[in-house]
N, C-alpha and C positions, 0 to 999 in steps of 0.2 A: 488595602484597607485592613484594619485591625480585625483579628479573628475573635469571635465571641463564643465562649464555651459555657454550657450548662451542666452542672454536676448534680446527680441524684444522690441523696444521703439515705441509704436503705438499710433495713435490718429489723430484727424482732422488737416488739414493744419493750420499753424500759431498758434498752441496751445502750442508751446514751446518745442517740442521734441528735436530738435538740441541744444537748449539752455541748456536743462537738461543734455544732454550728455557732453556738453562743461564744465558745472560746475563740473561734476563727474570726467572727465578725462583730462581736458585742451586740448581736441582735437576738432577741428571744422570738422564735418563730411561732410559739404557742400564744396566739393573741386572743383566741376566743375565751369567753368566761367559763364555758364548759370544759375547755382544755385545762384551764388553770385549776378548776375544781377537781377534775379527775386525775390530773397529773399525767396526761398522755395526749398525743397529737390526734386530732380528728380530721382536720383538713391539712393539705400540703401547705407548708409555709415556705416563704422565699426570703432569702437574704443575699445581699451583695458582698462578695469577698474581694478585697483589693490586696493582691499579693505584693510582697516586697519588690517585685519587678515592676509594679504599678499596673500589672494586667488585671482587668476586671472580670470576675467570674460570678455567675449566678448559682447559688446553692438552693436546691429544692429538697426540703426536709419532709419526707413522706410518712404517713401514719404507719406504725408497726403492728397495730392490733388487727386481728383477723376481721373484726366487725367493720373495719373501715378499709377493706381491701380495695373497694371500688375507687376510693380517693387515692390510694397508693398507686394503683395502675395508671390512673389519669396523670398523676404527678410525674411518674417515671416515663411517660410516653414521649417526652420531648428532650430527654437528657442525652448528652454526648458521651459522658463517662459517669462512673459511679464510685462512691465510697461505701463499701459494705461494712457496717458497724456490727461487731460481735462483742458481747460482754465476756470478759475473761472468766468471770465467776459463774457464768451460765452456759457458755459454749454455743454451738450451733443449735438453733431452735427452729420450729416449723416455719415461722415467717422469715427467718434467715434464708431458708431454702426456697421459699415461695418467691421472695423478692429477687433472689438470684435467678430463678427461672424466668421471672417477668423481664428482668433486664436482658437476659440472654435472648428471649423471644423478640424483644424490641430491637435487637441487633446492636446493642451497646458494645463498643470495642475497647474502650480504655477504662482504667480505674485501678483501685487497690483496696486492701482490707485494713480497717482500723480495729485493733484489738483493744477495746475500751475497758475501763475500770481496772487498769493494771495495778493500781495502788491497793486493791483488795486481795490480791493473790501473790504467792511467791513465784519464783522463776520456774519451778517444776510444773506448776499449773499452767503457766504461760506457754511452756513448751508443749504440753499436752493439748492445749487449746489451739496452738498453731498447727499441730499435726491433724487435728479434727477439721480445721478450716481448709487445709490443703486437700484433704480427702473430699470435702464438700464441694470445692471449686474445681475439682478435676474434670476436664472436658468442657469447661465454660470459658468465657472471655477473661476470667480472673485467674486462670491456671498460670502459675509461674509469676504472678504479680506480687509486689511487696506486701508483707503483713507488718503494720506499724503498731507497736505497743504505745498506748496513750492513756492518760488519765485527765479527766476534766477537773479533778480536785487539785492536783499539784502541777498540772499542765505538762507533765513529762511527755515527750514525743511530739509536742505541738509543732516544733520547728521541722521535724521529719515529715509530718503530715503536709505542712505547707510546701516543703521541698518536693514531695512526691506529686502534689497537685500541679506544681509548676512543670515538672518533668513530663507528666502524663498529658497535660494540656498542650504542651509544645508539639507532641507527635500526632495529635488529632487533626483531622482535616477540617473539622467544623462544618457548619451548614452551608447550603448552596446559595451564594449571593446572586448568581446569574439567573436563576430560575424566577418565574413570576412570584410575586408576594403572596404568602399564605400564612395564616396564624390560626391556631386552635384556641378558642376562648376558654379560659379556666376560671375566670372571675368577672363578675359584672357588678358595677356600683352606680348609684345615681348621686350627683352633686348639685345642690341648688345653684342656679345661675349658669350651670354648664351642661347639665343633662347626663346622658348615659356614657359611661366609660367602660369599655371592654378590655380585659387584660389577658395576656398570654405570652408565650414564647414564639418568636417569629421562626417558622419552619424553613422558609426560603425567601429570597428576594429582599427588597427594600421598600420602605414606605416613607412618604413625606407629607408635610402639612398640605391640605387641600387636595390630596389624591382622592380619586373616586374609587370606592371599594364596593364589593358585593357581600352582603350578609347572607351566608349560606346555612342550610339548604333553601332558605326562603327566596334567594336570588333577588333580594331587596337592595336597591342602590342607596349608598350613603356617601358622605364625604368626611374626610378627616379634619376636625376642627383644631385639635392640638395633640401632641404626642408627649408622653412622659416616660422616661427610663429611670427606674429607681428613684422616684420622687424628684426628678430633674427634667424640666421641659427642654425638648430638643426639636430641631427642624426635621431631622431624619433618624430613622431607626433601621437596623439591618438584621439579617439572618443571625440567629443565635441570641439576640438581645430580648430581654423581657420588657414589654412595652404596654403602657396604658394608652388606649386610643379613644379620644372623645369623638363620639359618632353623631353627626348631624342628622336630624329628622328620624331618629330611632328612639322609641320609648323604652323605658326600663323593662316594661313587661314584654317587649317585643324581641328581647335577646336573652339567651341563657347559655350556661356552660354546656360545652359539647357542640355548639355552633362554630362556624369558622368565618373568618374574613379573608377575602382573596381579591386579587386583581381581576377586573371584569373579564369574563369568558375564559378564564384559565382553568376553572374547575367545573365539571358537570356533575352535580349531585346525582347519586343513583341508589337503587335499593337491591341490585343484583351484583354481587361481587364474586368474581372468580379468583380463587386464591390457592396458593400452595400452603399446606398446613402440616405441622408436625405435632403429634401427640406426645406429651412428656413421658419419659420412661417410668417415672414414679406416679403417673396419673392414676387416680383411684378407679377408673373404668375406661372402656373403649369409647371412641366417638362413633356414634351410630348414624347410619343414613336416615334422614327425615327427623333427626333429633333436634329439639329446640334448645338453644344455648343463649348465653349473653356474650355479645361481641363488643370489644373495646378497640377503637381506632382513634388516635389522638386523644382528645378529652371527651369524645362522644362514646356513649354506651347505649346499645339497643339490643332488643331480642332478635333472634334470627333463626331461620330454619336451615339445617345443614343438608345439602344434597351432595353426597360423595359420588364422584364421577366414575370410579373404576371398580368399586367393591361395595360391600354392604356395611363395613365398619373398618375403622382404623384402630388397631390395637395400640396399647402403650408402647412408645418408641417408634411407631410407624409414621411414614410420610405419605401424603396423598394430595390429589387435586380435588378441590371442593368448590361448590357454589353456595354462598351465603345469600339467602333471601330474607332481607331485613324488613322489619315492621315499619321502620322510618327511613327516609332518605338520609344518606350520609355524604359528607363532602370529602370523600376519599379520592386519592390518586393512585395509579399503579406504582408499586414500590413501597407504599405505606405499610409499616408493620402493624400487626394486629394480635390481640390476645383473646383466647376463648376460655370462658368460664362456664361451669354448670349453671343451669337456670335458677335452681332454688338452693344451691349450696355455695358458700363463699370459698370457692377453690378454683385454681387455674388448672386446666387440663391440657392446654396446648396453645399454639399460635402459629404465626407465619407471616406471609406478605401478600398484599393485594397484587394480583397479576393483571387484572382487567376489570374495568367497569363495564359490565355486559349490558347489552340492549335487549336480550331475550333470555328466557329461562332455558337452562340446560336440559336437553333431551338426549337420550341414548342414541337416537338416530343421527344426531349431529356429532357424535364422538369422533369420527374420522377427520372432521374438519377442526373441531375445537381442541382436542387433546394435543395434537402435534404443535399447535401454536402456543398453548399454555406451557408445554414442556420447553419450547424454545425460549420463552420468556423466563422460565425458571433458570435455565442454563445461561441466560444472557448471550445466546448465540445470535449475533446481529444479522448475519446473512440469512439464517432460517427465519428469524422474526420478520424481516423485510419481505422475504418470499411469501410467507404465510399471510402477512397483512395485505399484500397486494392481491393474493389469490382470494382472500375472504372479502375483499372490497372491489370486485371487478367493475370496470367502467368509471371508477372515480379517480380523479387526480389527487395525489397525496403529497402534501407539503411536509417538510422535515419537522416543522413545529407541531403539526397535528400528530405525526408519528411519535414524537417525543411525549406529547400529552397522553396518548393512548397506551404507551408502553412504560413510561416512567424512566426511559433511558436518556442519556445525555444527548442534547441536540447536536452538539459539535461532532460527536462520534457518528451519529446517524447521518449527518450531512456528508461526512467523508465516505461512509459506506454507500450512500445513494449516488454520489458522484462517481464512485468506482463502478457502480452498476451501470451508469450511463456509458462510461468509458469502455466497458467490456460488452456492451450491447444488450444487457438484460433489461435496462430501463430507458425510457425516453423522457426528456425534460422539456417542458413547455414554459418558456420564459415568464417568470413572475407568477406562475400558476401552480406548478407542482410536477410530480413525477408520475409516469404511467408505465405499466408492465409491457414490454415489447411483445412478448408472446401473445398476450390477449389483444393487443393492438392489431397484430397481423391477422389473427383469427377473425376479428370483427371486420377488418378491411377487406378480407377475402369474401366475406358473406355479403358485403354491402351491394355490389353490382347485381348479385342474384336477387336481392330484395327489391331493388329498383325494377328489375325485369319482371318480377312477379306482380308488382303493383301495376305496371303498364299493361301486362297481359291480361290481368283480371278485368280491366276496363278498357275495351278497345278504343274508346273515345277520349281517353285520358292521354294527353300529349306529354306531360311531364309529371314526375313524382316530386312532391314538394319536400322541403327540409324536415318538417315535423313528422309526416307520415313515414318517411324513411327511418328517422331516428326512433320512433315508437316501435317499429317492427324490428329494428336491429337490436336496440337496448335502450329502453326509455330512460334508464338511470345514467346513461353515458354522459359524461361531462362534455361541454361544448367544444373546448379546445382540441381534444383528440378527434372528435367527430369531424370538425372542420378540417383538421389535418388530413384525415382519410379522404374526404371529398376532394380536397385540393390535389392530393397525390394521384387519385384515380382519374381526375380530369387531365392532369399532366401526362399520365400514362395512356390516355386515349380510351380508357375503359368506361368513362362517363363523359357526357356532354352537358355543360351548363347551359340552360336555355329557358327564357321566360320565367325566371323566378323558381326554377326547379331543375331537375336532372333527367336526361334521357340516356338510352343505350344506343351507341352507334350501330346503324344498319339493322335495328330491331324491327322485324316485320310482324305487325299485329293484324290478324285476320278479322275483318268486320263482317258480321252476318249479312247474308244476301239481302234480306228485307231492308236493312239499314243502308246498304250500298245502293239499292234502287231509290230510296228516299233522298239520299245524298245527291244522286244524279238529277233528280227532279228539282232539288233546291238550287243546284248550280245552274241548271237550265233556266229556272225562274229568275235567278239573279242576273244572268246574261240578258234575258228578254226584258227585264225591268229597266235596263240601261242606267240612266242617271237617277232614277226614282228609288230612294231607299225603301226597304220593306222590313217587316217584322214577322215573328212567328204567327201573330194574330192575323195579319193580312194574308199570309200564305195559306193558313188553315181555312180562312173564309173563302178564298178563291177555290180551294180544293173541296169546298162544301162539307167540311168536317170529317173527311175521310181519315185524316191523321190526327193523332194526339198532339195537342199544343206542347205538352211537356217534352214529348219525344222530338218534336220539330225544334224546339228551343235548344235541347241538348245537342242536336246535330249541327245547328247553326253555330253554337259555341265551339264545337269540335272543329268545324271548318275554319272558324276564325283563328283558333289555336294553330291550325295547320297552315295558316296564311293563305287559305284558298278563298276567303271572304274578308272584307273589311268591315269592322264594327265601328259605327259612329258613336259620338258621346251620348246620344239619346237611346242607344241600344238597338238601332236599326242597322241594316246591312246593305252593302254594295259589293259588286264584284271588283277585283283589283283592276281589271281592264277599264271599267267605268271611271275609277279614280284617276287612272293615267290619262284618259281622254279629257276628264274635267280639268286636270292640271294643265294640259296643253291649251285648253280654251281660256283658262284664267291667265296664263302667260301672255297669250295673244292680246287679251283685253288690256292688261297692265301695260304692255309695250305700246299699244295704240293710245291709251288714255292717260297713262301715268299712274292710275289708281283704279282699284276695283271697288265699286260701290255695291251695297246690298240690292239696289234697284237693278243692277246689271244681271242679277241671277235669272231673271225672266228670259234674258237674251241668251245666256249660255247654258242654262240648266232646263229651261222650259217650265219652271214653276217659281212661285214667289217666295217671299221672306220667311214664312213659317217653316217650310221644309228646308229651305236653303241654308238657314243658320247653322244647322248641325253639320252640313257638308263643309261650310267655310271654317267652322271651328275645328273640324278634323284637319283641314289643311294647315291651320295654325299649329295644331298639336304636333304634326309631323315636321314642323318648321319649314314648310314650303312657302307660306305667307306669314305676314305679321300685320297686326292692326296698327293703324295710324289714324290721326284725326280725319274723319270723312270717309274712311274705308280701309282697304288693305293694299299692301304692296308686296312684291316678291321679297323673300328673305335673302339678304345678300350673303 
């Protein structure tokens, strides 16, 4: 698929950025009336450049005046390469340096310098300007890059500019087509008959007509009605292209610049961002702990509180780990570049990259867990990232896609590392569900039989420990697949016995208190003496003249049933196992003699009539000894 590149045209005000774009594209990017009146760019303008090779490039001409720094940062946030424009008669100026800093902080890799207005100066001035530029770009992504002399008046150097655009764009990787679709909105318009159109540069993925998207951070669902790339309707748009998206069921007031459009469930908006930050060497002041700043990510801008994790402040030129606590939710992902400005002064003091969308505020007490993970993310140390991620999310199955979303690292690379972890025994894989840490699995599995034993010992009348109570005591957050795996392995190993919807410990002896032992003996004697007549806790207590608590008697009857020392009928009454066996023999005898057992036969073989007999006969059906037919019951064949 064709690679799409976006180029930022940066530099100081009145150095000829818009004139350069006009020479390249025949498009005047200053479209606003106020821009025409003042003779300078206020908003970022966009123009399509078609190179002699027929490659399509998007040029973003950003404002060069300090008053419109916000718009310049937003415009440069999505570019792949940059052309830094410097006027030969003016040289390097404050916004030249600031735009260069912004581009560097956004991680731009490709580009070159255009030395404009070459028609106004002689060769010696041009040579001095080139020396000044090389000094200014030293240590940045433009160090060693070409400096092309150019004039918008006589168009000298235009072919060189085009050739360098072609060469630089060839070596750039471009944006990620394989990742989920995401776009930062930089322009919103309403069109009669069509509704709301949001415009921006696609950061990743692809989008097609009728796709369902989420408008973030509102997480409002919408659908693509149509797509337009540089005033041309298309069926599909891909990463790197600037696209206008007509949004179904979204009002013009409901969307604004700084919002994002993304594939459903691919982005989780947050207001706590853990980041690696670098303070510029030429910053006017240090970045202080608990300082309020203005934070730029994509086309979004929001105020934020800075929490520096390892010290009280970051001096100019220093790096550090920071948590930004935003006043508004932002649709950022790990890996997104960011720029930091002072709150009330139009100046950039630093920037960096989002490392993690955090779920909780950073506290010093959590430093031993948080800091190693963030450092691993900074270093892109895949093995350590995976290790820390599993340690920080115990009990959870982790899929490669989830890990990619949380870390911003390539899914294919993570899959390879996870599979290597399975191969060397560090991870377990549960088919179709995800990966689980082997060490943690073994620890929990070892604890599990001890937990079952404790449950059973705490309640002498409890025959089995059920699934939920075991899991709640072991680790309530534990995912089901590894938990079931532990139970199955322990049963295979003979350390647990599955029984009656729960689990037991083999040969576990539970001591029942003497008083309950005596009552159990009374109940078993009573069941034996009752013969074929079912009884309940109420009947027993009445016979005993209220000596025993009904609740206690019922508990012991249920216990004896679970121990298979009593039979419980469908109506909740009880018989001894011996009585049931004798009843079965009598039923067999009647069926063999008569061919069928009728309800009226109950008086003959049970000694009582229909009302009591029904529950006994239903029990025999339940255990599949008999089955109902028209006119009565027969033996189950």
